[in-house]
C-alpha positions in Angstrom: -15.4 -21.4 33.0 -14.4 -20.6 29.6 -14.0 -16.8 30.4 -11.7 -17.8 33.3 -9.8 -20.0 31.0 -9.5 -17.0 28.3 -8.3 -14.7 31.0 -5.5 -17.1 32.4 -4.2 -17.6 28.6 -4.0 -13.4 28.2 -2.5 -13.3 31.7 0.2 -15.9 30.9 1.1 -14.2 27.7 1.5 -10.9 28.9 3.3 -12.0 32.3 5.8 -13.6 29.8 6.0 -10.6 27.5 6.5 -8.3 30.6 9.5 -10.3 31.6 11.1 -10.6 28.4 10.5 -7.3 26.4 7.9 -5.0 28.3 8.4 -1.8 26.4 8.2 -3.4 23.1 5.1 -5.4 23.9 3.4 -2.0 24.9 4.5 -0.2 21.6 5.8 -2.4 18.9 8.5 -0.1 17.6 11.8 -1.6 16.9 13.4 1.4 19.0 12.0 -0.3 22.0 13.1 -3.8 21.1 15.2 -5.8 23.8 14.5 -3.4 26.8 16.7 -0.7 24.9 13.9 1.9 25.0 15.0 5.4 26.0 12.5 5.8 28.8 12.4 9.7 28.6 11.2 9.4 25.0 9.2 6.5 25.6 6.9 8.5 28.3 7.1 11.5 26.2 5.4 9.8 23.2 2.8 8.8 25.7 2.1 12.3 26.8 1.9 13.6 23.2 -0.7 10.8 22.5 -2.8 11.5 25.3 -3.1 15.4 24.8 -3.9 14.7 21.2 -6.8 12.3 21.7 -8.1 14.3 24.8 -8.2 17.3 22.7 -9.9 15.3 19.9 -12.6 13.8 22.4 -13.2 17.5 23.8 -14.4 18.6 20.4 -17.1 15.9 20.6 -17.9 16.0 24.3 -16.6 19.4 25.8 -18.2 18.9 29.2 -15.3 16.7 30.4 -15.1 16.2 34.4 -11.4 16.1 35.0 -12.0 13.9 38.4 -11.3 10.1 38.7 -9.8 8.3 35.5 -9.2 4.5 34.9 -6.5 3.4 32.3 -7.5 -0.1 31.4 -4.4 -2.1 30.2 -1.9 0.2 31.7 1.2 -1.6 31.3 4.1 0.4 32.5 2.0 3.2 33.0 3.2 5.2 29.9 -0.4 6.6 29.2 -1.6 6.7 33.0 0.9 9.1 34.0 0.1 11.3 31.1 -3.6 11.1 32.3 -2.3 11.9 35.8 -1.4 15.4 34.7 -4.8 16.2 33.7 -7.1 14.2 36.2 -7.3 14.5 39.8 -6.9 10.8 40.3 -5.9 8.0 38.0 -6.1 4.2 38.5 -4.0 2.2 36.0 -5.3 -1.5 35.8 -3.5 -4.3 34.2 -3.5 -8.2 34.1 0.0 -8.5 34.5 1.9 -8.5 38.0 5.4 -7.8 36.2 3.7 -4.9 34.5 2.2 -3.4 37.6 5.6 -3.8 39.4 7.3 -1.7 36.7 4.6 0.8 36.7 5.0 1.3 40.5 8.6 1.4 40.3 8.6 4.2 37.3 5.8 6.3 39.0 6.3 6.0 42.6 6.5 9.8 43.1 3.2 10.6 41.4 0.8 11.0 44.3 -2.5 11.1 42.3 -1.7 7.8 40.5 -2.3 4.2 41.5 -1.8 0.9 40.1 -4.3 -2.3 40.7 -3.6 -5.8 39.2 -7.0 -7.3 37.5 -7.1 -11.0 36.6 -10.9 -11.5 36.2 -12.9 -11.0 33.3 -14.8 -8.3 34.9 -13.9 -5.2 37.0 -15.6 -6.1 40.2 -12.8 -4.4 42.2 -14.6 -1.1 41.3 -18.0 0.0 42.2 -20.6 1.3 40.0 -20.5 4.9 38.9 -16.7 5.1 40.3 -14.8 7.0 37.5 -15.5 10.1 35.5 -13.6 8.8 32.5 -12.7 5.3 31.4 -9.7 4.9 28.9 -8.0 2.3 26.9 -5.5 2.3 24.2 -4.3 -0.8 22.1 -5.3 -3.2 25.0 -9.0 -4.5 24.3 -7.6 -5.9 20.9 -5.3 -8.4 22.6 -8.1 -10.4 24.4 -10.8 -12.5 22.8 -14.0 -11.0 21.5 -16.1 -12.5 24.6 -14.0 -10.8 27.0 -13.8 -7.7 24.9 -17.7 -7.5 25.1 -17.3 -8.4 28.9 -14.9 -5.5 29.5 -16.9 -2.9 27.6 -20.1 -3.6 29.5 -17.8 -3.3 32.8 -16.4 0.2 31.4 -20.0 1.6 31.4 -20.9 0.0 34.7 -18.1 1.8 36.5 -18.5 5.0 34.7 -20.7 7.7 36.2 -23.8 8.8 34.6 -22.7 11.5 31.9 -19.2 10.1 32.3 -16.9 9.4 29.3 -15.4 6.5 27.7 -12.5 6.8 25.2 -11.2 3.6 23.8 -9.7 1.8 20.6 -10.6 -1.3 18.8 -9.9 -2.8 15.5 -12.8 -3.7 13.4 -11.6 -5.9 10.8 -8.5 -7.3 9.3 -7.6 -5.8 5.9 -4.8 -7.9 5.0 -5.0 -11.6 5.6 -2.2 -12.9 7.2 -0.4 -16.2 6.7 -2.0 -16.5 3.0 0.8 -18.8 2.2 0.3 -21.1 5.0 -0.5 -24.9 4.1 -2.1 -25.2 7.4 -5.8 -24.2 8.3 -5.9 -21.1 10.5 -6.7 -22.6 13.8 -3.6 -25.2 13.3 -1.3 -22.4 12.3 -2.0 -20.3 15.3 -1.5 -23.3 17.5 1.7 -24.3 15.9 2.8 -20.5 16.0 2.2 -20.6 19.9 4.0 -23.8 20.2 7.2 -22.5 18.7 6.7 -19.2 20.7 6.9 -21.4 23.9 10.2 -23.0 22.6 11.6 -19.7 21.3 10.5 -17.2 24.1 12.4 -14.4 22.7 10.0 -14.3 19.9 6.9 -13.3 21.3 3.7 -13.3 19.4 1.0 -10.9 20.3 -2.6 -11.8 19.0 -4.9 -9.2 17.6 -8.7 -9.6 18.0 -11.4 -7.5 16.2 -15.1 -6.2 17.1 -16.9 -4.4 14.5 -18.6 -0.9 15.4 -22.1 -2.3 15.2 -21.1 -4.9 18.0 -19.4 -2.2 20.0 -22.5 0.1 19.9 -24.7 -2.6 20.7 -22.8 -4.0 23.7 -22.4 -0.4 25.0 -26.2 0.2 24.4 -27.1 -2.6 26.5 -24.9 -1.4 29.2 -26.4 1.9 29.3 -23.9 3.8 27.3 -23.9 5.6 23.7 -21.2 6.3 21.1 -20.8 10.0 20.5 -18.1 9.8 17.9 -15.9 7.3 16.1 -12.6 8.1 14.4 -10.0 6.2 12.3 -7.0 5.1 14.2 -3.7 3.7 12.6 -2.3 2.3 15.8 -2.7 -1.2 14.4 -0.9 -0.5 11.1 -2.2 -1.0 7.6 -3.3 -4.7 8.3 -6.0 -3.5 10.3 -9.0 -1.2 10.2 -9.4 0.3 13.6 -11.2 3.2 15.4 -11.1 5.3 18.5 -14.4 5.6 20.2 -15.8 8.2 22.4 -18.9 7.2 24.5 -20.9 8.7 27.2 -22.8 6.9 30.0 -26.4 7.7 30.1 
């Protein structure tokens, strides 16, 4: 029951963000705020990121199969469409119907790219061993740790033997936020969310962490092993974050 409640809370947050400020919600730079994104530049940045990360992954695992790929937390397809330039088929998955609608609108002419909405704590819409490559970037950090563990296990389940997982996760918070708050952390978070409901143009995106030892343990129990782990700066200086490369056994 609690997993479904957590999924519903995440879904509600991202549906609201998708309606209010979808491009900024995906990449929190001021240039994308209030739907003022220059879409050519927005998607070009995604292509640069994907090319850099795939090149980095290939150094540790050169035997990539460029077959079927999944982009978990695809948003409006910023990184999905870049993956589609390299893989035979790409499926973008997101929890938000609004994000999926925008993704389909932006990329309706890309024949090897499809988008699927998933509102479950698992990925049962996909069969075991369904993908050669499973990718997720700045997405897992926005779901609570029990869901992070669930989705990591699902990544391994739907990946083919010797297939590759490439995903990002923050490990810990370097800078404690709200240090001047008079409220206990749980109360402060609840107050912040209440204010956010009253002032919807000031969306708050929660960030959750899972340490490398936990990541490796979850993947090992699902039949995958971490091949490489690189520092990642996508969360900014407040968080220690990593990009993980794993392979299904």
